[in-house]
C-alpha positions in Angstrom: -4.6 22.6 -25.3 -7.1 20.8 -23.1 -6.4 21.0 -19.4 -5.3 17.8 -17.9 -5.6 16.9 -14.1 -3.5 13.8 -13.3 -4.8 11.1 -10.9 -1.8 11.6 -8.8 1.6 13.6 -8.5 4.5 13.4 -6.2 5.5 16.4 -4.3 9.2 17.0 -5.2 11.3 19.9 -5.3 14.8 21.6 -4.4 14.7 19.8 -1.0 14.8 16.3 -2.8 17.1 17.5 -5.5 19.8 18.5 -2.9 19.4 15.3 -1.0 20.1 13.4 -4.2 22.9 15.8 -5.0 24.5 15.2 -1.7 24.5 11.5 -2.2 25.9 11.7 -5.8 28.9 13.6 -4.6 29.6 11.7 -1.9 30.6 8.7 -4.2 28.6 6.0 -2.2 25.3 5.6 -4.0 24.2 1.9 -3.2 22.9 0.6 0.0 24.8 2.5 2.7 24.6 5.2 5.5 21.6 7.2 3.9 19.4 3.9 4.0 20.5 3.2 7.7 19.5 7.0 8.4 16.2 6.6 6.5 15.4 3.4 8.6 16.1 5.1 11.6 14.0 8.0 11.0 11.1 5.8 9.4 11.2 3.9 12.7 10.9 6.9 14.8 8.1 8.3 12.8 6.1 5.1 12.9 6.9 4.2 16.6 8.6 0.8 15.8 11.9 -0.6 17.1 12.8 -2.1 13.7 12.4 -0.7 10.1 14.4 -2.5 7.2 14.4 -0.7 3.8 14.2 -2.8 0.6 13.7 -2.3 -3.2 9.8 -2.0 -3.2 6.8 -3.3 -1.2 6.5 -6.5 -3.2 10.0 -7.8 -1.8 9.0 -6.5 1.6 5.8 -8.6 1.4 7.8 -11.6 0.2 10.5 -11.3 2.8 7.7 -11.0 5.3 5.9 -14.2 4.3 9.3 -16.1 4.3 10.3 -14.7 7.9 7.1 -16.3 9.1 7.9 -19.7 7.5 5.3 -19.6 4.8 6.2 -22.1 2.2 4.8 -24.8 -0.4 1.4 -26.0 0.6 0.6 -23.1 3.2 -2.4 -21.0 3.0 -2.4 -17.4 3.6 -5.9 -15.4 4.1 -6.1 -12.1 2.3 -8.2 -10.4 -0.3 -8.4 -10.6 -4.1 -9.5 -7.0 -4.1 -5.9 -5.5 -4.0 -3.2 -4.9 -6.4 -1.8 -8.1 -7.6 1.4 -7.9 -5.7 -0.3 -8.9 -2.5 -1.5 -12.1 -3.8 1.7 -12.8 -6.1 3.9 -12.6 -2.9 2.1 -15.4 -1.3 2.6 -17.3 -4.7 6.4 -16.7 -4.7 6.7 -18.8 -1.5 4.8 -21.6 -3.0 1.7 -21.0 -1.0 -1.7 -20.5 -1.8 -3.8 -17.2 -1.5 -7.1 -17.8 0.4 -9.4 -14.8 -0.9 -12.2 -13.6 1.2 -14.5 -10.7 0.5 -14.3 -7.1 1.5 -16.6 -5.2 4.0 -20.1 -4.0 2.7 -19.3 -0.3 3.4 -15.5 0.0 2.4 -12.8 -1.7 0.5 -11.0 -3.5 3.2 -10.9 -7.2 4.3 -14.3 -8.2 6.2 -13.0 -9.4 9.5 -16.1 -11.6 9.9 -15.2 -13.8 7.0 -11.6 -14.5 8.2 -12.3 -17.2 11.0 -14.6 -19.5 8.6 -11.6 -19.5 6.0 -9.1 -20.8 8.5 -7.8 -24.3 8.0 -5.0 -26.7 9.2 -2.8 -25.2 6.5 -3.3 -21.4 7.3 0.1 -19.9 8.0 -0.5 -16.3 8.0 -3.2 -13.6 7.6 -2.3 -10.7 5.2 -4.6 -7.7 5.7 -4.4 -4.7 3.4 -4.9 -0.9 4.4 -6.7 -0.4 1.2 -6.0 3.0 -0.5 -4.5 4.2 3.0 -7.7 3.5 4.9 -6.9 1.3 7.8 -8.6 -1.9 8.2 -10.0 -3.3 11.4 -6.7 -4.4 13.2 -8.4 -4.9 16.4 -10.6 -7.6 15.2 -8.0 -9.1 12.8 -5.2 -9.2 15.4 -7.6 -10.8 18.0 -8.4 -13.6 15.4 -4.7 -14.2 14.8 -3.9 -14.4 18.6 -6.7 -16.9 19.2 -5.7 -19.2 16.4 -1.9 -18.5 16.9 -1.7 -17.1 13.3 0.6 -14.3 12.7 -0.7 -11.2 10.9 1.3 -9.1 8.2 -0.2 -5.7 7.3 0.2 -4.6 3.8 0.4 -0.8 4.6 1.7 -0.2 1.1 -0.6 2.9 0.9 -0.9 3.7 4.5 2.2 5.9 5.6 0.8 8.5 7.7 -2.5 7.0 8.4 -3.7 6.5 12.0 -5.6 3.9 14.0 -7.3 4.5 17.6 -6.0 1.9 19.8 -6.7 1.8 23.6 -7.8 5.5 23.5 -4.6 6.6 21.8 -4.0 7.5 18.0 -0.9 5.6 16.4 0.5 5.4 13.1 -0.6 2.4 10.9 2.1 -0.1 10.4 3.6 0.2 13.8 2.9 -2.7 13.5 0.1 -4.1 15.8 0.5 -7.2 13.6 3.7 -9.0 13.5 5.1 -7.2 10.5 4.0 -4.3 8.2 5.0 -3.7 4.7 5.2 0.0 3.1 5.5 1.3 -0.5 7.3 4.3 -1.8 6.2 4.0 -5.3 5.4 7.6 -6.9 1.4 6.9 -6.5 1.9 6.7 -2.7 1.9 9.6 -0.2 5.8 10.0 -0.4 8.1 8.4 -2.9 11.6 7.3 -3.4 11.0 6.7 -7.0 10.4 3.0 -5.9 11.2 1.3 -2.6 9.8 -0.4 0.3 10.1 -0.8 4.1 9.3 -3.6 6.7 8.5 -2.7 10.3 8.5 -5.2 13.1 8.9 -5.5 16.9 10.5 -8.7 16.4 14.5 -8.6 16.4 14.7 -11.9 14.8 12.5 -11.1 11.8 14.5 -8.0 11.4 17.8 -10.1 11.4 16.4 -12.2 8.6 15.2 -9.2 6.5 18.5 -7.7 6.6 20.3 -10.9 5.9 18.0 -12.0 3.0 17.8 -8.5 1.3 21.5 -8.5 0.5 22.0 -12.2 -1.1 22.1 -13.7 2.3 25.7 -11.9 2.8 27.0 -12.3 6.4 28.3 -8.7 6.7 27.0 -5.5 5.2 28.9 -3.6 2.5 29.6 -0.5 4.7 31.1 -2.9 7.5 33.5 -4.4 4.8 34.4 -1.1 3.2 34.9 0.7 6.3 37.1 -2.0 8.0 40.8 -1.5 8.5 41.1 -5.2 8.4 40.3 -7.6 5.4 36.9 -9.3 6.1 35.8 -12.2 3.8 32.0 -12.2 3.7 30.0 -15.4 3.7 26.8 -16.5 2.6 25.0 -18.6 5.3 21.5 -18.5 3.6 20.1 -18.0 0.3 19.3 -14.4 -0.2 17.9 -12.0 -2.7 18.9 -8.8 -4.3 16.1 -6.6 -2.6 18.3 -3.8 -1.5 17.4 0.0 -1.4 20.0 2.4 -2.8 21.3 5.5 -0.9 20.0 7.6 -3.9 16.5 6.4 -3.1 17.0 6.7 0.7 18.0 10.4 0.3 14.9 11.2 -1.6 12.9 9.3 1.1 14.5 11.2 3.9 13.6 14.5 2.3 10.0 12.9 1.7 9.6 12.4 5.5 10.2 15.9 6.3 7.1 16.7 4.2 4.9 13.9 5.5 2.8 15.9 7.8 2.1 18.5 5.4 1.3 16.2 2.5 -1.2 14.2 4.9 -2.7 17.5 6.1 -3.4 18.6 2.6 -4.7 15.3 1.6 -7.2 15.4 4.4 -8.4 18.8 3.6 -8.8 17.9 -0.1 -10.7 14.7 0.7 -13.1 16.8 3.1 -13.7 19.1 0.1 -14.4 16.2 -2.2 -17.0 14.7 0.4 -18.7 18.2 0.8 -19.0 18.7 -3.0 -19.9 15.2 -3.9 -23.0 15.2 -1.6 -25.1 16.7 -4.2 -24.4 14.2 -7.0 -27.2 11.6 -7.0 -25.9 8.0 -6.7 -22.3 8.8 -6.1 -21.0 7.3 -2.7 -17.9 8.9 -1.3 -15.6 6.9 1.0 -16.2 7.2 4.6 -13.7 6.9 7.6 -14.7 4.7 10.6 -14.5 6.6 13.8 -11.5 4.7 14.8 -9.4 5.4 11.6 -7.8 8.3 10.0 -6.8 7.9 6.3 -3.9 9.6 4.7 -6.2 9.6 1.6 -3.6 8.1 -0.7 -6.6 7.6 -3.1 -10.0 9.0 -3.4 -12.3 6.3 -4.6 -15.9 6.6 -5.2 -19.0 4.5 -6.0 -20.6 5.4 -9.3 -24.4 5.5 -9.5 -26.0 2.2 -10.4 -26.1 1.2 -14.0 -23.5 3.8 -15.1 -20.8 2.2 -17.4 -17.4 2.8 -15.6 -15.2 2.9 -18.6 -17.5 5.3 -20.5 -17.5 7.7 -17.5 -13.7 7.3 -17.2 -13.1 7.9 -21.0 -15.4 10.9 -21.0 -13.6 12.4 -18.1 -10.2 11.7 -19.6 -11.4 13.4 -23.0 -12.4 16.4 -21.0 -8.9 16.7 -19.1 -9.5 14.6 -15.9 -7.4 11.4 -15.3 -9.1 8.7 -13.3 -8.2 5.1 -12.5 -10.8 2.2 -12.2 -11.6 0.8 -8.8 -9.1 -1.7 -7.2 -8.5 -4.8 -9.1 -9.1 -8.3 -8.1 -6.4 -11.0 -8.6 -8.9 -13.8 -9.2 -10.1 -12.2 -12.1 -6.7 -12.2 -13.8 -5.5 -14.6 -16.4 -2.5 -15.1 -14.1 -4.7 -16.8 -11.5 -6.9 -18.9 -14.0 -4.9 -22.0 -13.4 -6.1 -24.7 -11.1 -4.6 -24.3 -7.5 -3.5 -20.5 -8.2 -5.9 -19.6 -5.3 -8.7 -20.7 -2.9 -11.9 -18.8 -2.3 -12.6 -18.6 1.5 -16.0 -16.8 0.9 -18.0 -15.5 -1.9 -16.2 -12.5 -3.4 -19.4 -10.6 -4.9 -18.5 -7.3 -3.1 -14.9 -7.6 -4.3 -16.1 -8.0 -7.8 -18.7 -5.2 -7.6 -16.3 -2.6 -6.0 -13.7 -3.4 -8.9 -16.5 -2.7 -11.7 -18.4 0.1 -10.2 -15.9 2.5 -8.6 -13.2 5.0 -9.8 -10.4 6.8 -8.3 -10.6 10.6 -8.6 -7.5 12.9 -8.9 -5.9 13.7 -5.3 -2.4 15.0 -4.5 -1.2 17.3 -1.8 -0.3 20.3 -4.3 -3.8 20.1 -5.8 -5.5 23.4 -5.8 -9.1 24.3 -5.1 -9.5 25.4 -8.6 -8.4 21.9 -9.9 -10.6 20.3 -7.4 -13.7 22.1 -8.5 -12.8 21.4 -12.2 -12.8 17.5 -11.3 -16.1 17.8 -9.5 -17.8 19.9 -12.1 -16.6 17.8 -14.9 -17.8 14.7 -13.0 -21.2 16.0 -12.4 -21.6 17.0 -16.1 -20.4 13.6 -17.3 -23.0 11.9 -15.2 -25.8 14.3 -16.3 -25.4 12.6 -19.6 -26.6 9.0 -18.4 -27.7 7.8 -21.9 -24.2 8.2 -22.9 -22.8 6.2 -20.0 -25.2 3.6 -19.2 -23.8 0.1 -18.6 -24.8 -2.5 -21.3 -27.3 -5.2 -20.3 
């Protein structure tokens, strides 16, 4: 049987099993005390006064935009070069994503392109800490302040990543912008199966998140069920079913206990990749700026010029190494073909090139040195057969 290295693998064992078992036996499995505890522990970890758990990061982005008042006819500056949920959340509000290009030396939004894309209709800037690598918040937040435009951090991949701010390292998504949104999908550094979190220093935003995530209900279920007096709930605003369950939160609390070790392991593996890949002609590994520490949620490399991305990926898969293509671009998808689905705030050449010429190599906390060596050796061997993997045209 061919050895198979997955592109990602969550780190779960008896710690999480026992946490979920505890909740099942408690009889309370929907949003309740475990969610509240998870929120408190997450807030302490990130260094934020408010953390609100929701069903996933997409719903977190939706609530963040709504809290800022984003609506029909508004524009939100962001990148096309991100998972489609980033742009979709903007469209859920009836607003238009304004796509600008990524930096020349990375996969994050180019701050220099934000200001020229601002119009009278710009309601927010939505930046993405792509693959766990922090974007240049110092510049982005500065732009937002100059133009009185709020900043949302799509920190879906960035739990455990760090940014150097005023000489001190702090967690990404604190947030330095107005709101940050995290994901706990299994591809992320820690998981709750699925789930999301919003962080903010603004108590009014947090109040809105909590109201809207539970159908706009005036009082939480835990308060109603725990009261010795009858409470009639009311619904003062239109809300959504965006709740996290206690089962998920228990899983997340166990995962948070591992976060330090998980990130340390990922950083060690990323350093080994960088060292090993130096000898492969044309391959460009990712690089951290001196003001950022990635959690290395994914390890995305530039392929040699002219190499067929799909051909390389298939050859690796045939030999037991799973990969993923470079980050997608929303504007290239059929869902964004109709007129008015988005506006280009700049050329998007770097975004398109990155999607078509990069691949994501396997990386997970429990990955062994032997597995990493197998990936690099197989990758090297595949690239040593250029005639079989030359891009057409």
